[in-house]
C-alpha positions as CSV (number, residue, x, y, z in Angstrom):
1,M,-55.4,28.3,95.5
2,S,-56.3,24.9,94.2
3,D,-53.9,22.0,94.4
4,Q,-53.0,22.4,90.8
5,Q,-52.1,26.0,91.4
6,A,-50.0,25.1,94.4
7,Q,-48.1,22.5,92.4
8,D,-47.5,24.8,89.4
9,P,-45.8,28.0,90.6
10,D,-45.5,29.2,87.0
11,Q,-49.1,30.1,87.0
12,Q,-48.8,32.5,89.9
13,G,-48.2,36.2,89.4
14,G,-50.9,36.8,86.7
15,W,-50.1,34.1,84.1
16,G,-52.8,31.9,85.6
17,A,-55.4,34.4,84.3
18,V,-54.4,33.8,80.6
19,P,-57.4,32.3,78.9
20,P,-57.0,29.1,76.8
21,V,-55.8,29.6,73.3
22,D,-59.0,28.3,71.8
23,S,-61.0,31.2,73.4
24,I,-58.8,34.0,71.8
25,R,-60.6,36.0,69.2
26,G,-59.7,39.2,67.3
27,T,-61.2,41.7,65.0
28,D,-60.0,43.9,62.1
29,G,-60.7,47.1,64.2
30,A,-61.1,47.8,67.9
31,S,-62.2,45.1,70.3
32,A,-65.9,44.8,71.3
33,A,-64.9,45.9,74.8
34,G,-63.6,49.2,73.3
35,G,-60.0,48.0,73.5
36,Q,-57.2,49.4,71.5
37,A,-57.0,48.3,67.9
38,L,-54.0,46.0,67.2
39,G,-51.6,46.9,64.5
40,P,-50.3,44.4,62.1
41,G,-48.2,41.9,63.8
42,S,-49.4,42.7,67.3
43,V,-49.7,39.8,69.8
44,A,-52.5,39.5,72.2
45,G,-51.6,39.0,75.9
46,A,-48.3,40.9,75.6
47,P,-47.8,43.7,78.2
48,G,-49.7,46.8,77.1
49,F,-51.8,44.9,74.5
50,P,-55.3,43.9,75.6
51,G,-56.0,41.8,72.6
52,M,-54.5,40.1,69.5
53,A,-55.2,40.8,65.9
54,G,-55.7,38.0,63.4
55,P,-53.0,37.1,60.8
56,V,-52.4,39.9,58.3
57,P,-53.5,38.7,54.9
58,Q,-50.5,38.4,52.4
59,R,-50.9,38.9,48.6
60,P,-50.5,35.5,47.1
61,R,-47.5,35.1,44.7
62,R,-48.5,34.6,41.1
63,K,-47.2,31.3,39.9
64,L,-45.4,31.2,36.5
65,R,-46.8,29.1,33.9
66,R,-44.7,26.2,32.7
67,G,-44.2,27.7,29.3
68,Q,-43.0,31.0,30.7
69,L,-40.6,29.2,33.0
70,I,-39.2,27.1,30.2
71,A,-38.8,30.2,28.1
72,I,-36.9,32.1,30.8
73,V,-34.6,29.2,31.5
74,S,-34.0,28.5,27.8
75,G,-33.2,32.2,27.2
76,G,-30.7,32.3,30.0
77,T,-29.2,29.0,28.8
78,A,-28.9,30.4,25.3
79,V,-27.1,33.5,26.5
80,V,-24.7,31.3,28.5
81,L,-24.2,29.0,25.6
82,L,-23.5,31.9,23.3
83,L,-21.0,33.3,25.7
84,V,-19.3,29.9,26.0
85,A,-19.4,29.4,22.3
86,G,-17.9,32.8,21.8
87,V,-15.1,32.1,24.2
88,V,-14.5,28.6,22.7
89,G,-14.7,30.0,19.2
90,Y,-12.2,32.7,19.9
91,S,-9.9,30.2,21.6
92,I,-10.1,27.9,18.6
93,G,-9.7,30.7,16.1
94,S,-6.6,32.0,18.0
95,S,-5.1,28.5,18.1
96,S,-5.8,27.8,14.4
97,H,-4.2,31.2,13.5
98,A,-1.2,30.8,15.7
99,A,2.1,31.8,14.1
100,D,3.5,28.3,14.6
101,R,0.7,26.6,12.6
102,P,2.3,27.1,9.1
103,V,5.6,25.8,10.6
104,R,3.9,22.8,11.9
105,A,2.2,22.1,8.6
106,F,5.5,22.4,6.8
107,L,7.3,20.0,9.2
108,D,4.4,17.6,9.2
109,D,4.6,17.2,5.5
110,L,8.3,17.0,5.5
111,T,8.4,14.2,8.1
112,A,5.8,12.3,6.1
113,G,7.9,12.6,3.0
114,R,5.4,14.8,1.2
115,V,8.1,16.9,-0.4
116,A,5.9,18.7,-3.0
117,D,3.5,19.7,-0.3
118,A,6.3,20.8,2.1
119,L,7.9,23.0,-0.6
120,D,4.5,24.5,-1.3
121,D,3.9,25.1,2.4
122,A,7.2,27.0,2.7
123,G,6.9,28.8,-0.6
124,I,10.2,27.2,-1.8
125,E,10.6,27.7,-5.6
126,R,12.1,24.7,-7.3
127,E,14.5,25.3,-10.2
128,K,15.6,22.9,-13.0
129,T,18.9,22.3,-11.2
130,D,17.2,21.3,-7.9
131,V,17.3,17.6,-8.7
132,L,17.3,16.7,-5.0
133,L,14.1,18.6,-4.2
134,G,11.8,15.7,-5.2
135,E,10.1,12.8,-3.4
136,A,12.2,10.2,-5.3
137,A,15.5,11.7,-4.3
138,Y,14.4,12.5,-0.7
139,A,13.1,8.9,-0.3
140,K,16.7,7.7,-0.9
141,A,18.1,10.0,1.8
142,S,18.9,8.8,5.3
143,D,19.0,10.7,8.6
144,K,16.0,12.7,7.5
145,V,13.7,14.8,9.8
146,T,11.6,12.3,11.7
147,G,10.1,14.6,14.3
148,Y,10.2,18.1,15.7
149,R,9.4,20.2,18.7
150,V,8.3,23.9,18.7
151,A,10.3,25.6,21.4
152,A,9.2,29.2,21.3
153,T,7.2,31.7,19.3
154,R,7.9,35.4,19.3
155,T,5.7,38.0,17.6
156,D,7.0,41.5,16.8
157,G,4.4,43.6,14.9
158,D,3.9,42.0,11.5
159,T,6.8,39.5,11.9
160,A,6.9,36.3,13.9
161,T,9.8,34.0,14.7
162,V,9.4,30.4,15.6
163,R,12.2,28.4,17.1
164,A,12.0,24.6,16.8
165,Y,14.2,21.5,17.2
166,L,14.3,19.0,14.5
167,R,14.9,15.3,15.2
168,Q,17.4,14.3,12.7
169,G,19.8,11.3,12.8
170,G,19.1,10.7,16.5
171,Q,20.0,14.3,17.4
172,D,18.1,17.6,18.0
173,V,19.0,20.2,15.4
174,A,17.9,23.8,16.1
175,A,16.0,25.6,13.4
176,T,14.5,29.1,13.2
177,F,11.6,30.0,10.9
178,T,10.3,33.5,10.0
179,L,6.7,34.4,9.2
180,D,5.1,37.6,7.9
181,K,1.6,38.8,8.5
182,A,-0.3,38.5,5.3
183,G,-3.7,39.8,6.5
184,T,-6.5,38.8,8.9
185,D,-9.5,36.5,9.0
186,W,-12.7,38.2,10.0
187,G,-10.7,41.3,10.8
188,V,-9.5,39.6,14.0
189,F,-7.2,36.7,13.5
190,P,-3.8,37.2,11.9
191,I,-2.9,35.2,8.8
192,W,0.8,34.2,9.0
193,E,2.8,33.3,6.0
194,L,5.9,31.2,6.3
195,Q,8.9,32.6,4.6
196,A,11.0,30.1,2.6
197,P,13.7,28.8,4.8
198,E,17.2,28.8,3.4
199,L,18.1,25.3,2.3
200,G,21.3,23.6,2.8
201,A,23.4,22.1,0.0
202,V,25.1,18.9,-1.0
203,A,28.6,19.8,-2.3
204,V,30.6,17.4,-4.5
205,A,34.1,17.9,-5.9
206,V,35.6,15.5,-8.5
207,R,39.3,15.4,-9.2
208,G,39.0,14.4,-12.8
209,P,38.1,15.7,-16.3
210,S,35.7,18.7,-16.4
211,G,32.0,17.8,-16.7
212,A,32.4,14.5,-14.8
213,A,29.1,12.7,-14.2
214,V,28.1,11.8,-10.7
215,T,25.0,10.4,-9.1
216,V,23.5,11.9,-6.0
217,A,20.6,10.1,-4.3
218,G,20.0,8.3,-7.6
219,R,19.9,11.5,-9.6
220,D,22.4,12.1,-12.5
221,V,24.4,15.4,-12.2
222,Q,27.3,16.8,-14.2
223,T,30.1,18.8,-12.6
224,A,31.2,22.2,-13.9
225,K,34.6,22.8,-15.6
226,D,36.2,23.0,-12.2
227,G,34.9,19.6,-11.3
228,T,32.5,20.8,-8.6
229,V,28.7,20.9,-8.2
230,S,26.4,22.2,-5.4
231,L,22.8,21.0,-5.0
232,R,20.2,22.5,-2.8
233,A,18.8,19.8,-0.5
234,L,16.4,19.2,2.4
235,P,17.8,18.0,5.7
236,G,19.3,14.5,5.3
237,T,22.2,12.4,4.2
238,Y,22.7,11.7,0.6
239,D,24.8,9.0,-1.1
240,V,27.2,10.3,-3.8
241,A,28.7,8.0,-6.5
242,F,30.9,8.6,-9.4
243,D,29.2,7.8,-12.7
244,G,32.2,6.2,-14.3
245,D,32.7,4.3,-17.6
246,E,35.0,1.6,-18.8
247,W,37.9,4.0,-18.5
248,T,37.5,5.7,-15.1
249,T,36.3,5.0,-11.6
250,A,36.3,6.8,-8.2
251,R,35.3,6.0,-4.7
252,G,32.0,7.6,-3.7
253,G,30.8,8.9,-0.3
254,S,27.9,10.6,1.4
255,A,27.0,14.2,2.2
256,S,25.0,15.3,5.2
257,V,22.8,18.4,5.3
258,S,21.9,19.4,8.9
259,G,18.6,21.4,9.3
260,F,18.1,24.6,7.5
261,G,20.1,27.8,6.9
262,R,23.6,28.1,5.5
263,S,24.3,24.4,6.0
264,T,26.5,23.1,3.2
265,S,27.8,19.6,3.6
266,T,31.4,18.8,3.8
267,P,32.3,18.4,0.1
268,V,32.4,14.8,-1.0
269,Q,35.9,14.6,-2.6
270,M,36.3,12.0,-5.3
271,T,39.5,11.4,-7.2
272,T,39.1,9.6,-10.5
273,N,41.4,6.7,-11.2
274,L,41.8,4.7,-14.4
275,T,40.5,1.2,-14.7
276,T,42.6,-1.5,-16.2
277,A,41.0,-0.7,-19.5
278,G,41.7,3.0,-18.9
279,Q,45.4,2.3,-18.2
280,Q,45.7,0.2,-21.3
281,A,44.1,2.9,-23.3
282,A,46.5,5.5,-21.8
283,K,49.5,3.5,-22.8
284,R,48.2,3.0,-26.3
285,A,47.7,6.7,-26.6
286,V,51.4,7.2,-25.6
287,D,52.4,4.7,-28.2
288,D,50.4,6.4,-30.8
289,W,52.0,9.7,-29.9
290,V,55.5,8.2,-30.2
291,D,54.6,6.5,-33.5
292,G,53.4,9.9,-34.8
293,C,56.7,11.5,-33.9
294,I,58.7,8.7,-35.5
295,A,56.6,9.0,-38.7
296,S,57.7,12.6,-39.1
297,T,60.1,13.5,-42.0
298,D,61.3,16.5,-40.1
299,A,64.6,16.6,-38.3
300,A,62.8,18.3,-35.4
301,P,59.2,16.8,-35.2
302,A,56.8,19.4,-33.8
303,G,55.6,18.6,-30.3
304,C,57.9,15.6,-29.9
305,S,60.6,15.0,-27.2
306,F,63.4,14.3,-29.6
307,Y,65.0,16.0,-32.6
308,A,68.2,16.0,-34.7
309,Y,70.4,19.0,-34.9
310,G,73.7,20.1,-36.6
311,Q,72.5,20.1,-40.2
312,N,75.0,21.6,-42.6
313,P,73.4,24.3,-44.7
314,A,75.7,23.5,-47.6
315,Y,73.8,20.3,-48.2
316,T,70.3,19.4,-49.2
317,Y,68.6,16.8,-47.0
318,S,66.2,14.3,-48.5
319,N,64.6,11.0,-47.5
320,Q,64.7,12.1,-43.9
321,K,63.6,9.3,-41.7
322,W,63.2,8.4,-38.0
323,T,63.6,4.8,-36.8
324,L,62.4,3.7,-33.4
325,E,64.9,1.3,-31.9
326,T,63.3,0.8,-28.5
327,R,59.9,2.0,-27.2
328,P,59.8,4.0,-24.0
329,T,58.3,2.4,-20.9
330,V,55.8,4.6,-19.0
331,R,53.8,4.5,-15.8
332,V,50.3,5.8,-15.5
333,G,49.8,7.8,-12.3
334,S,46.9,9.6,-10.6
335,W,45.0,12.6,-11.6
336,T,46.5,16.1,-11.5
337,T,45.2,19.4,-12.6
338,N,46.4,18.7,-16.1
339,G,45.2,15.1,-16.3
340,W,46.4,11.6,-15.4
341,L,50.2,11.8,-15.0
342,I,52.3,9.7,-17.4
343,T,55.9,9.2,-16.3
344,T,58.6,7.7,-18.4
345,T,60.3,5.0,-16.4
346,T,62.7,3.9,-19.2
347,P,63.3,6.2,-22.2
348,G,63.0,4.9,-25.7
349,R,65.7,5.2,-28.4
350,A,65.3,6.6,-31.9
351,K,67.6,7.2,-34.9
352,Y,67.5,9.8,-37.6
353,T,68.9,9.3,-41.1
354,A,68.8,11.4,-44.3
355,D,70.3,11.6,-47.8
356,I,72.4,14.6,-48.5
357,S,73.8,16.2,-51.6
358,G,75.8,19.3,-52.3
359,A,78.8,20.7,-54.1
360,A,81.1,18.3,-52.3
361,G,79.0,15.3,-53.4
362,T,76.3,13.1,-52.0
363,G,76.1,10.9,-48.9
364,T,74.1,9.9,-45.9
365,A,73.6,11.9,-42.6
366,S,72.5,10.3,-39.4
367,A,71.9,11.2,-35.7
368,G,71.3,9.1,-32.7
369,P,70.3,7.0,-31.2
370,L,68.4,9.7,-29.3
371,S,66.4,9.5,-26.1
372,V,62.6,9.3,-26.5
373,N,60.8,10.8,-23.5
374,A,57.1,10.1,-23.3
375,S,56.2,11.9,-20.1
376,G,53.0,13.9,-20.2
377,Y,49.3,13.6,-19.3
378,V,46.2,11.7,-20.4
379,T,43.6,14.5,-20.5
380,G,40.5,12.5,-21.2
381,F,38.8,9.7,-23.1
382,S,36.4,9.4,-26.0
383,S,35.0,6.5,-27.9
384,D,38.3,6.3,-29.7
385,G,40.3,5.9,-26.5
386,A,42.5,8.2,-24.5
387,T,44.0,11.6,-25.4
388,F,47.7,12.1,-24.6
389,R,49.5,15.4,-24.3
390,S,53.3,15.5,-24.1
391,A,54.7,17.5,-21.2
392,V,58.0,18.0,-23.0
393,G,56.8,20.2,-25.7
394,N,58.7,20.8,-28.9
395,G,61.8,18.6,-29.0
396,S,63.9,21.5,-30.3
397,S,63.9,22.9,-26.7
398,D,65.1,19.6,-25.2
399,T,68.8,19.9,-25.1
400,G,69.1,16.4,-23.8
401,S,68.1,14.9,-27.1
């Protein structure tokens, strides 16, 4: 054993006979020394294998041309993009066909003051009497809808319900909208149609002559015979004023409509009072009535508060005459169901005289002075002034005369 072998114990026991790597050779079949052929992957020098086969040839992979690679990548990308586009498109389609979309469109137009568009969105038919359903009137309203929040949407078959909160006058007002399915787009997405929400109303009641004129949000309106009027209105607060004249006046107010539904404002109650000119016209009408009674040549003037009685049927009466000695003093009061109340504070005095003739001769008959009561009502005004109606009726029923 050489010094190298003595120093390298790993080369003892047979491994020292392993030839250098550079001297190893192999063939495709059996070795030249008649050794056993090596199978694919055999390693020379391993126990039981006298030799080593060379590397097994591998079929080279065919490289894809650049165009083919781009086509494959592009095709895969296109499929992915189509899938993504389909998902995005469906998502957008679903969102744009959501049941709350018509509600949002309606409220968007309303908050922007586009009244005509809002009414169109909701399918609200405007009638001739709907003087408040216009942009001019709504522009004058206060406490209008300035914002909204959709709280929930519920779908039940062909009907959907959307609950929202309207921001009105610094408060949240609940509102519920109903939609009906009107068909589909592309046979997939439902088309929802907003049903016209029930509008609130501005209520006005005037204690005064029938057909009184009032102004609501700058629009002229006439009350019915009972002195009332009700006007459909969008959410908001509307100023109400009495459209008086030189004879009458009344204090106005405001009416608030909260949200939608059966929301009728607390009626604006207005009581008409007479102006100074109206009171003067009322007193003139009383004087005219008294003068008409005094001008009668009948002992019992029709519709007057005084009359003469006790005529003797044996005499013929002629030159019958009434003379007013003092005029009654009256006070003009407030409106009642019959008109402005006229109260006699100091009765007037009237005297009746007549010439008489009969079998016993001729002479003069007289009665009085009699009380003149001018209590009654001023029922209205015209260009000629006030109209007075006596509350006493025919004087023949007034036993106090």
